[in-house]
N, C-alpha and C positions, 0 to 999 in steps of 0.2 A: 271150416274157416281155416285157412293155413296160418302156420304160427312161424315164428323164427327165432326162438328162443337157442341162446347158446348151450352147448354141453355144460359148462360152467355154471349158466344161471338155474338150469334145469336138477341139479343137484341140492336146489333148495326146495324143501318139502312143500312149500307154499306156492313157489311157481310152477312145481310140477304139477300139482291139483288144477292151478289156474289153466296151464296149456291143455289138459284134459279137457275143461270145460269149454274153452274156446275154439277147441279143434271138434267139438261137438255141435256149435250151432252154424247153421246153415243160410242166414241171412234172411229166413222167410219174412219176418215181420210181423207172424202173430202175434205176437207178445204185446204189440203197440194198441192192439183192440183192447187188450184187458188193464193196461198201464193206467192207473189213474192220473197220474201226473201228468201223461202224455195227455190223456182226455182232457185236463184242465189247462195245459199251457200249450197244447199243439208242437212241440218244439221236438225233434227228432232225438236231441240229445238229452230231453229229458223222458226218452223211452228206453226200456232194457238194451234193444238192439245199439242204441247210442251209445248207451254207458258202456256197453261191453267193448265198442271201436275206442273209447277215450280209455279203456281201464288195460285192454291191450296195447295199445301205443305207449302207456306210461309205464308196464312192469318191461314190455320187449326192450326199450331204450334206456330203461333206467332212470328214467326221466323224474325228474323233481317236477311235483305236481304243482300246476299254476292255479290260480285264482278260479278259471273258467271251468277247469277239471274238478275241482273239489265243488264249485257251487252244484253241479249237474249230479254228482255222485251224493252229495249232501241232500239233494231234494227227493233222493230214493226212499219211499217209506220202507222199504223190504218187506212188503206186504205179500210177495211172493206169488202173486194172479199169475205172472207171467210164467212160473213153473207149471201151474194148472194147466195152462194154456198151450206151453212150447210142445210141439208134436216130435222134435229131438230129443227133449230130456235133458236139456242145458240146466246144470246145476247153479242155478244165478246166485243162490244164497250162498253158496261156498265162495264164488267169484268177488262179489260186493262185501264181504265179511274181510276178505283177504284185502282189498283195496282201502277199505276203510284204515286197516290197521297199517299200510304202506303209507296212507295220507297221513295218519298220525305220527310217524315215525320221520316223515321226510319234508312236511310242510308245515310252515309257519303261520299260525292264524292271526288274525289280528287278536289284540289283547281282550277286545269285549267278548268275543267269541271263545278263547281260551277260558276266562273268567268264568263265563258261564258254565261252560262246558265243565269244567274243575267241579264249579258249586253241583252240578248235577250229580255228578259221581261221587260227590260226599256226603249227599245228604239222600236223594233218593232209595238209595239200597238200603239203608239205616232205619228202621221204623221210630226210634226215639228221637233222633236228627229230623227225621221229616214230618214228626208231630209237630216239634216245635216252631220248623217254619210253615207248616199249616198254620199255627196260630198268628205266627207273624203276619202270613199272607191276608189271614181272615180280617186282623185289625187293619191292615194298609188299604182292602179292597173297596171302601168307599171312595179313596183318593187314586183308584187306580188310572182314572183318564188325564191325570199329571204325570204320569210316568211315559218320558218320551219313547222308550226302547218298546218294540211291540212283542218281545220276548219276555221283557218283564212283564208286562201287562198281562200276558198268557199264563204266567204263573200265578199272578194274583188271582184271575179269573179260577182258576183250579180251585181254589180254599173252599171247601166245602160249607154250608151253613153250620153244622155240626160235626164236629171232631169226635169219633166215638169214643168211648173209654177202651182202654187197654183189655183184651179177651185172654184170661188165664188159660183158655184153652189152648193158646199158641206157646204155651212153654212146653219144654220137654216132659214128655210124658205117655203114659199109653191107656186107650180107651178100650173097655172089655165089649165084645159083642153082646147086645141085648137080646139077640134070637141065635140059634144054633149056627156054629162058628164055621163058615166056610174060607175066608182068607184072612191073612193078616198082612196089612198094608200099612206102608208109610204116608203120610201125608206132609207135602211141600206146605209150609205155610205162607211163602214167600216172605217180601218185605214192603211195599209201597200199599200191598193188600192190607196189612195189619195195620196202616194207619188211616187208612180211606175209609175200609170196610171192613168192620170184624165180623160181618154176620155172615158171610159168605165160609169163611171155614167152620165156624159153630155150625151152621146147616149142614154142612159136608161131612163132619163127626158124627153129628146125629141121625143122618140119613144111614151112613154106611154101617156106623154100629147096629142100627133097627135092621139092616138087610143082612147080618151075622156076620160082618169084618171087624176083627182087632185091628185098631187104630192107633198108630205109633207116630209120635211128634220126635223126630230123631235128635238127640243131643248133639249140637254145633251144625246143623242144617240151616240154611238161612237164605240169602238172594241167592238167585241160578247164576246171575252174572252177566243176564242177558242186557242190561241197560249200558253196560261200559264196554261189553263185545260189541254193540253195534253202534258205539262212538269210536271204536278203533282201539280201545283200552285194553289191550291184548293181555299184558302182564297182570291187570286188575282183575279182569273178569275171569282168567284162567285160575288164580288164587282163591277167587270166592268159589268157582266150581269145584275147585279142588277140596274144599273144605267140604260141600256137601258129597263129595264122591266118598269121602273117609267115613262120612256120619252114617250114610247109606250102606257101605260096604259091611261097614260094622253090625248093623243090625241083620243085614244077609248072612253074615258068619256067624252069627249066636243063634237067635231064634228062627231067623228066615226071614224073607220076605216074598210074597206072592206079586207086589207090585206096588209102584212109588207114584202115588195119586198127586194130580197136578191140577188143580180148579181154575188156574190162571192160564190160558193158552199159549200165552206170549212166552212165557217161561217153560211150557211144557214144549214147545218147539225146540229152545235151547238144550235144555235136559236132553230131549231124544237125539242132539246132536253132539253130546259130550264125547260117544266115541270117536268121531271125526276131530273135534277139538283136541283131544288127548292122544292121537294115534301116534305121535312119535314122541311120547312122555312116559316117564316111568310109570304112570299111572293109567296106561293105554289099556290093560286088560281088565281093572275094576270101572274104568269109565266105561267100556262097549258094557260090563253087565248093567250096569245103572241104567244105560240106553235102553238096553235089553227090555227092561220091566218098567220103563217108565212109560204111564197112560194119562191120558185125560180122564175126568173125571166120567165123564159119559161112556167111555170105552169100558170101564169099571161096571158102571150101572148095568151096562147091555150084559153083562155076565150074571149078574144078581136078580132075584126072583122079586121085582118092582110087580106089583100089584097092578092088573087092570081096573083103573077105576071109571065110575060113570061119568058121563058128560057135565063139565063144570059150568058151563054156560060163560066162559070165560075166552075172549080171544086174544091170541097171543102172538104178538111180530117178532119171530125169530130172526134176530140178527147173527149172522154167521162172521165170527171173528176171522180175520183173514189167516191169522196164526195157527186156527183151527182149521179151515177150510182148504186153504193152500200150503202154510207150513208142515201141519201132521197130516193133512188130507182125509181128516176126520169130517165128514160132509152130513149124514143123514140120523147118525145116533142122538143128539139133541132134541131133532126133531120127533124122530121115534118116539123117544120117552116121553116127552111134552103131550104128543097126543095118548099114549099109555095111560098117561096121568090125568087125561079126562079133557084137555084143552084143546080149544079151536086153534090150529097153528098156522099161520100165513107168512109170506114171505115178501119183502119189498123187491121192487125192480130192478134189477143189476145188483143181484146181492151179492156178487163177486167182487164189487168196488170196496175200497177201503173207508172207513169213517173217518179217517185223517189222525186218528190217536197216534198208533204206532210207536209205542214206547214214548219216547222223549219229543217224538215229531213235532206234536203239537206246540210244546215249549219251542222248539227251535227253528220251526218253519209255520208259524200262526197262520200267517194268509191263505198260505196252500190247503193245510190244515182246515182253516174256517171255510173254505169253499168246500172241500169234501165232506166237511160236517153237515152244510146246509142241504147238500145234495141228498145225503144219506137220511137225515130227518125228514124231509120231504116227501122221498119214497116211503119211509115207514108210516109217516101219517097219511099217505094215500090211502093204506090199509085198512084204518079206523081201527087201533087195536085197544084194548082194555088196558094193556099190558105190554110192556117191550122185553124181551128175554135175552139175554146173550152170556157168553162163557168166557170173557176176559175182563177185569176191573178195568182197565183203560178205556175201551170201547163203552162201557156204562158211564163213565165220568163224563166222556166226549159227547155222547148221544144225550145223557141227561141234561147238558147244560145248554140244550137246544129245542127241548120239549118239555111240556106238564104231562106228559103220559109218566106215569111210573115205570121205572127200567131197574129190573133186577136178575141177579145171576139165576140160570137155569136151576142150579141145585136148590137156590132157596125154595122156587116153585114146588119142585119134588119133596122136598121136605115138609113144606106146608100141607100138601095132600095126602101126604102118608102119617100125618100125627105131629108135625112140628108147629111152632108158631107160626102166625100171619107175618109175611114180610114187611119190615118197618115201613118199606117205601109205599106200601099198599095199604097200609093202616088208616091213612087220611084220604086214600080215593074210594069212590063209592064201589 
């Protein structure tokens, strides 16, 4: 694609990167075949190629984003299926992230939009605030039909039946390996996950220590910054990420780390991109060091001696989170591990398509999100699974709201069959 940025514009590192990405696009349209919003809406401007044209025009002309452009960019899930499909290697993620930051700086949204985004940015990344909000949503949930705004109704729908108690395993500390030590790793405990499902981190710690890892929860680490990053709130997301970088490099520079383990794939995609996010910052070197050792839990488990177990006579439908299969290009490890643990693993049709969760997308775009959820649940149910497994809390909440089949994190199943407790979601299941 030909671009026409001025020399002055290209002195901006963000524009310089956008120019590189735009020039790599050859207009082929392969991305439209795997774009969930194009599949649902059928509008060229709701495909990656269409959004690329809109973003190019906006950036080249220093254009103030209008409502039409913002609507189409907002509808993007950032599922990154287009990056898996693109034969030219167009790094759409960096382009749309830059566009969102530009929109945040230059476009004044309606008051209701601004208020909702401010609220999400002030609540979701903070576990205790999120717990209080979930409690309020749980109380208000029976009255959700009286709420006129579909986005607020979606927030009430998100409230779980039970809010789990705080897990003290999420506090800064170190867990010794219970088998001969092979690795020392830091566990990213996250933010929303600590309010929605504390069992995932608990299971991760048990499994890793059982397989010979010392597990550290670093002082000062917290939210990865993804939620605010994808809303274009660049200063907020970078401040959050910087705290993680400092926390983890302190561990790297004292007792050393072999990996930073992440069991929420949406977070993993962002942490692995810290090197790019901070490329022009004083933290550039440290950010690159962190990104270099950031790994999804499935990547770390593939390095360890997970035992080959007998047939469990249980069919597990594996849902591939977009942030894992497209964002991190981790496609086979979770399935390999589940099969090694004795589960029969099946995959739904169109497994590359998003479930509609996508961070805050199911709260900001509930109608499109709901259509994608219904499609995903239908394809999963067609496999008649006993259990659904996924590697991302957002996907688990989204899919779980549309089916009675228990849905658990992959690591919970692996922990269970290697000596851990039965996941709570399965305790009432046959």
